[in-house]
C-alpha positions in Angstrom: -69.1 28.7 -114.4 -67.9 31.0 -111.8 -64.5 32.5 -112.6 -64.1 34.6 -109.4 -62.7 38.1 -109.1 -59.1 36.8 -108.8 -59.1 35.6 -112.4 -58.4 37.8 -115.4 -58.7 37.1 -119.1 -57.1 39.6 -121.5 -56.6 39.2 -125.2 -53.0 39.4 -126.2 -54.1 41.5 -129.2 -57.2 42.4 -131.0 -58.0 44.2 -134.3 -55.9 43.5 -137.4 -53.6 40.5 -137.0 -51.6 41.3 -140.1 -51.4 40.3 -143.7 -50.8 36.9 -145.4 -50.1 36.0 -149.0 -52.5 33.9 -151.0 -51.3 30.3 -151.0 -49.2 30.9 -147.9 -49.3 28.7 -144.7 -50.6 30.7 -141.8 -48.5 31.4 -138.7 -51.2 33.6 -137.0 -52.9 32.9 -133.8 -55.2 34.4 -131.2 -54.5 34.1 -127.5 -55.9 35.1 -124.1 -53.5 35.9 -121.3 -54.9 34.7 -118.0 -53.8 33.7 -114.5 -56.3 30.8 -114.3 -55.5 27.2 -114.8 -58.6 26.5 -116.9 -58.3 24.5 -120.1 -59.3 27.1 -122.5 -60.6 26.5 -126.0 -61.1 29.0 -128.9 -63.9 29.0 -131.5 -65.3 31.4 -134.1 -68.7 32.8 -133.2 -69.2 35.1 -136.2 -67.6 36.1 -139.5 -65.3 33.9 -141.6 -61.6 33.2 -142.0 -60.1 33.1 -145.5 -60.9 29.9 -147.3 -58.3 27.2 -146.4 -57.7 28.4 -142.8 -59.2 27.0 -139.6 -59.1 28.1 -136.0 -57.8 25.2 -133.9 -59.0 24.8 -130.3 -55.7 26.0 -129.0 -56.0 29.4 -130.8 -53.8 28.7 -133.8 -55.0 29.8 -137.2 -53.8 26.9 -139.3 -53.9 26.0 -143.0 -52.9 27.5 -146.4 -54.8 30.5 -147.7 -56.5 29.3 -150.9 -58.6 32.3 -151.9 -58.5 36.0 -151.4 -62.2 36.3 -152.2 -64.7 37.6 -149.7 -67.7 35.4 -149.0 -71.0 36.7 -150.2 -73.5 34.0 -149.2 -73.6 30.3 -148.3 -76.6 28.4 -149.6 -77.7 24.8 -149.2 -79.6 22.9 -151.8 -82.9 21.0 -151.3 -84.4 18.2 -153.3 -86.2 20.7 -155.5 -83.1 21.9 -157.2 -82.8 20.7 -160.8 -79.4 20.2 -162.4 -78.8 20.2 -166.1 -75.4 19.7 -167.7 -74.9 21.4 -171.1 -72.7 20.3 -174.0 -70.8 23.6 -173.8 -69.0 22.4 -170.7 -71.0 24.7 -168.5 -73.5 23.7 -165.8 -76.9 25.4 -165.3 -78.7 25.1 -162.0 -82.4 25.9 -162.4 -84.2 27.0 -159.2 -87.9 27.3 -158.4 -89.2 30.5 -157.0 -88.6 29.5 -153.4 -85.0 28.6 -154.0 -84.4 31.8 -155.9 -84.5 33.7 -152.6 -82.4 31.1 -150.8 -79.7 31.4 -153.4 -79.9 35.2 -153.5 -79.7 35.6 -157.2 -80.1 39.3 -156.7 -76.8 39.4 -154.8 -74.5 37.2 -156.8 -73.0 38.5 -160.1 -71.2 37.2 -163.2 -67.6 36.3 -162.4 -68.3 35.6 -158.7 -66.5 32.4 -157.6 -68.4 29.3 -156.6 -67.3 26.5 -154.2 -69.3 23.6 -153.1 -69.2 20.8 -150.6 -69.7 18.5 -153.6 -66.4 17.3 -155.1 -67.8 17.5 -158.6 -67.5 21.3 -158.7 -64.1 22.1 -160.3 -61.8 24.5 -158.4 -61.8 28.1 -159.6 -65.4 27.7 -161.1 -67.1 31.1 -161.5 -70.6 32.2 -162.5 -70.9 32.7 -166.3 -74.5 34.0 -166.3 -77.3 34.7 -163.9 -81.0 34.4 -165.0 -84.3 35.1 -163.3 -84.4 31.5 -161.9 -81.0 30.0 -162.7 -77.3 30.6 -162.7 -74.7 29.1 -165.0 -71.3 27.8 -163.9 -68.1 28.1 -166.0 -67.3 24.4 -165.7 -69.4 21.3 -166.4 -70.0 18.6 -163.8 -71.6 15.2 -164.1 -71.7 14.8 -160.3 -75.0 14.7 -158.5 -75.7 17.8 -156.6 -77.4 16.1 -153.7 -79.7 17.5 -151.0 -77.7 19.4 -148.4 -74.9 20.4 -150.8 -73.5 23.8 -149.8 -72.7 26.4 -152.4 -70.4 29.2 -151.3 -70.4 32.3 -153.5 -67.5 34.7 -153.2 -66.0 37.7 -155.0 -62.5 39.0 -155.4 -62.5 42.8 -155.1 -58.8 43.6 -155.5 -55.3 42.6 -154.5 -56.1 43.0 -150.8 -59.1 41.7 -149.1 -59.9 41.9 -145.4 -61.6 39.1 -143.5 -63.3 39.9 -140.2 -64.2 37.3 -137.6 -65.1 37.1 -133.9 -63.6 34.5 -131.5 -64.9 33.3 -128.2 -62.8 31.6 -125.5 -64.4 29.2 -123.1 -63.7 26.3 -120.8 -64.9 23.1 -122.5 -68.6 22.7 -122.0 -69.2 26.1 -120.6 -70.4 29.5 -121.9 -67.9 31.9 -123.5 -65.7 33.8 -121.0 -64.8 36.6 -123.4 -64.9 37.4 -127.1 -62.9 39.6 -129.4 -63.0 40.6 -133.1 -60.1 40.2 -135.4 -59.2 41.1 -139.0 -56.8 39.3 -141.3 -55.7 40.7 -144.7 -55.1 38.5 -147.7 -52.8 39.8 -150.4 -53.1 38.4 -153.9 -50.6 39.6 -156.4 -50.6 36.6 -158.7 -53.7 35.5 -160.5 -52.7 31.8 -160.5 -53.2 28.7 -158.4 -50.1 27.1 -156.9 -49.3 23.7 -155.5 -46.7 21.8 -153.5 -44.6 19.2 -155.3 -43.0 16.5 -153.2 -41.5 13.0 -153.1 -42.4 10.3 -150.7 -40.6 7.0 -150.6 -42.3 3.7 -150.5 -40.6 1.9 -147.7 -40.8 -1.7 -146.7 -43.1 -2.7 -143.8 -40.1 -3.0 -141.5 -38.7 0.4 -142.3 -42.2 2.0 -141.9 -42.4 0.5 -138.4 -38.9 1.8 -137.6 -39.8 5.2 -138.9 -43.1 5.4 -137.1 -41.6 4.3 -133.8 -39.0 7.0 -134.1 -41.1 9.9 -135.3 -43.9 9.2 -132.7 -41.5 9.0 -129.8 -42.8 11.8 -127.5 -39.6 11.6 -125.4 -37.9 13.1 -128.4 -40.7 15.1 -130.0 -42.4 16.6 -127.0 -45.3 18.8 -128.1 -44.6 21.3 -125.3 -41.5 22.4 -127.2 -42.9 22.2 -130.7 -43.6 25.3 -132.8 -47.4 25.5 -133.4 -48.4 22.2 -132.0 -51.2 20.4 -133.8 -50.7 22.6 -136.9 -50.1 20.1 -139.8 -47.8 22.6 -141.6 -45.5 22.8 -138.6 -45.3 20.7 -135.3 -43.9 17.2 -135.9 -43.8 16.1 -139.5 -44.8 12.4 -139.2 -44.7 11.6 -142.9 -41.3 11.2 -144.5 -41.3 13.4 -147.6 -39.1 15.8 -149.5 -40.6 18.9 -150.9 -39.3 19.7 -154.4 -41.3 22.9 -154.7 -43.4 24.7 -152.1 -44.7 27.2 -154.7 -45.1 25.9 -158.2 -47.9 26.8 -160.6 -50.6 24.2 -160.7 -51.1 22.2 -163.9 -53.2 19.2 -164.7 -51.7 15.7 -164.2 -51.5 15.3 -167.9 -49.5 18.5 -168.2 -47.2 17.4 -165.4 -46.5 14.1 -167.2 -45.3 16.1 -170.2 -43.2 18.6 -168.1 -41.4 15.9 -166.2 -40.5 13.9 -169.3 -36.9 15.1 -168.8 -34.7 14.9 -165.7 -37.2 12.9 -163.8 -36.9 9.1 -163.3 -36.9 6.6 -160.5 -33.9 7.1 -158.2 -32.6 6.1 -154.7 -31.3 8.8 -152.4 -29.6 8.6 -149.0 -30.5 10.5 -145.8 -27.9 12.3 -143.6 -27.7 12.7 -139.9 -30.1 15.4 -138.4 -29.2 19.1 -138.6 -30.8 22.4 -137.5 -32.0 25.4 -139.5 -33.3 28.7 -138.2 -36.3 30.8 -139.3 -35.8 34.5 -138.4 -37.9 37.6 -138.6 -36.2 41.0 -137.9 -33.2 39.2 -136.6 -35.1 37.2 -134.0 -35.5 33.4 -134.2 -39.1 32.4 -134.8 -38.6 28.7 -134.9 -36.0 26.0 -135.5 -36.2 23.2 -138.0 -34.7 19.8 -137.4 -34.2 18.0 -140.7 -32.2 15.4 -142.6 -30.3 16.3 -145.8 -31.0 14.2 -148.8 -27.7 13.1 -150.3 -27.6 13.0 -154.1 -24.5 11.3 -155.6 -25.1 13.1 -158.9 -24.0 16.2 -157.0 -20.3 16.7 -156.2 -19.9 19.3 -153.5 -22.5 21.9 -154.5 -22.2 21.3 -158.2 -24.9 19.3 -160.1 -24.2 17.3 -163.2 -25.4 19.2 -166.2 -29.1 19.2 -167.1 -28.4 17.5 -170.4 -25.3 15.8 -171.8 -24.6 15.3 -175.5 -22.8 12.0 -176.2 -22.5 10.3 -179.6 -25.4 12.3 -181.2 -27.7 11.6 -178.2 -28.9 13.8 -175.4 -29.0 12.4 -171.9 -31.1 14.1 -169.1 -29.6 13.4 -165.7 -31.7 13.7 -162.6 -30.7 15.9 -159.7 -32.9 18.2 -157.5 -31.4 21.2 -159.2 -32.1 19.7 -162.7 -35.6 18.8 -161.8 -36.4 22.2 -160.5 -34.8 23.9 -163.5 -37.0 21.6 -165.8 -40.1 22.6 -163.9 -39.3 26.3 -163.9 -38.9 26.3 -167.6 -42.6 25.6 -167.9 -44.3 27.2 -164.9 -44.3 30.2 -162.6 -43.1 30.1 -159.0 -44.0 32.2 -156.0 -41.0 32.7 -153.6 -43.0 34.9 -151.2 -45.0 31.9 -149.9 -41.9 29.7 -149.2 -41.4 28.7 -145.5 -39.6 31.4 -143.5 -36.5 29.2 -142.9 -36.0 29.1 -146.7 -36.0 32.9 -146.7 -33.6 33.2 -143.8 -29.8 33.5 -144.2 -28.2 30.7 -142.2 -25.0 30.8 -140.3 -21.9 30.4 -142.6 -24.1 31.0 -145.7 -23.2 33.8 -148.1 -26.7 33.8 -149.7 -30.1 32.7 -148.7 -30.6 29.1 -149.9 -34.2 29.1 -150.9 -34.3 25.3 -151.5 -32.6 22.4 -149.8 -33.4 18.7 -150.6 -34.3 17.4 -147.1 -36.8 15.6 -144.9 -38.1 17.9 -142.2 -38.6 16.1 -138.8 -40.1 18.9 -136.8 -40.4 22.6 -136.1 -39.3 23.6 -132.6 -39.6 26.6 -130.4 -36.5 28.9 -130.3 -33.7 27.4 -128.3 -35.2 23.9 -128.2 -33.7 22.5 -131.4 -30.3 21.5 -129.8 -32.1 19.5 -127.1 -34.1 17.6 -129.7 -31.0 17.0 -131.8 -29.2 15.5 -128.8 -32.1 13.2 -128.0 -32.2 12.0 -131.7 -28.4 11.3 -131.7 -28.7 9.3 -128.4 -31.2 7.0 -130.2 -28.4 6.0 -132.7 -30.9 5.9 -135.6 -29.2 4.9 -138.8 -30.9 7.2 -141.2 -28.7 6.2 -144.1 -30.3 2.8 -143.9 -33.7 4.1 -144.9 -34.6 3.4 -148.5 -35.5 6.8 -149.9 -36.4 5.6 -153.4 -38.7 7.9 -155.4 -40.8 6.6 -158.3 -43.5 9.2 -158.5 -44.1 12.9 -158.0 -46.9 14.0 -155.6 -48.9 17.1 -156.3 -50.8 18.9 -153.5 -53.4 21.3 -154.8 -53.3 24.3 -152.4 -56.9 25.2 -153.4 -58.6 21.9 -152.6 -56.0 20.2 -150.4 -56.2 17.1 -152.6 -53.1 15.1 -153.4 -52.5 13.4 -156.7 -49.4 11.8 -158.2 -47.7 11.0 -161.6 -45.3 8.1 -162.1 -41.7 8.7 -163.0 -39.9 7.0 -165.8 -37.9 3.9 -164.8 -34.8 5.0 -166.6 -33.3 8.3 -167.8 -34.8 9.7 -171.0 -32.5 9.7 -174.0 -33.2 11.6 -177.2 
């Protein structure tokens, strides 16, 4: 490909991009400034991003950081690997002499973390012991470790780890035009795994069709004015959901069933007309959020009904978003630093930062574009209060694996 002397390709910045908290959604990117009209694409040519992040073709670094560990080695199994599961809930992989060098047993150490492309390896598994021809995992697995399974060994060296990676930019199908090296710091101040808890209504087929027609309308949601297009944590939010907690400590499904035994039960909520929130950094708007409030008739003004009510020797546990969050927070830890920026920004006419609002986010827009989107939505005359936002289960998104599970809610309020 001949670029010609008239074209220039300069990286907007190189070196250290900045720092990000463990379990936080990335808002970083890499970008080349150019006067060409070429359709440029970005790719990593060496090094690694923190686990959980990916470099999109448009230069956005997207995803949720799910480990602060630095990668030591990536190894792939062959058919000569032998797997034995012990009764002590550990797993020992025995390796022949050839595989010993492939797995670098001289490099990995006790307490190094292990990830694998096989789903049978439990998150946060670490090496319990290393032998001359074997290594022992801290968790057991009955899954088959098949030929081609990748094992990724990593090590946490402190509360701040630096990841170095090189990026190439090229026109699709051609050799790289230019490359640059970047660094991204991951801060880890909490030695726990966190998750996102959310509600998602089960709508009728007719309502799903209405919603999909609305949210996929490119005349309203034009990607050219979206913040971080194609990034699933921003851009247009095509799935109707309400996040109850962005940053709650991860428990097992069985533990969550016990935790939500009070103040959680099947309820129907109503949606408001669309509104705008702003995310600011150092006083400057970074993005705008178009969202729908969720109306809870157990809340009068800004006041929730009490978390428990004692009547005739019995306790009743009413459900409101405030009561549900209070119930959760009496059992687990939260991590406010990883909440979205708009929930850490003081809004106009607010006297304090409202770190939670029950809402359905429609999209994240570039600064100054929210009003235009809002006007287009209002011109559609969508009756949002007609959508049936009934919740009957709590969804749990594991920030480490990205997997989503759910637990069912009680059909009626719990009385004790």
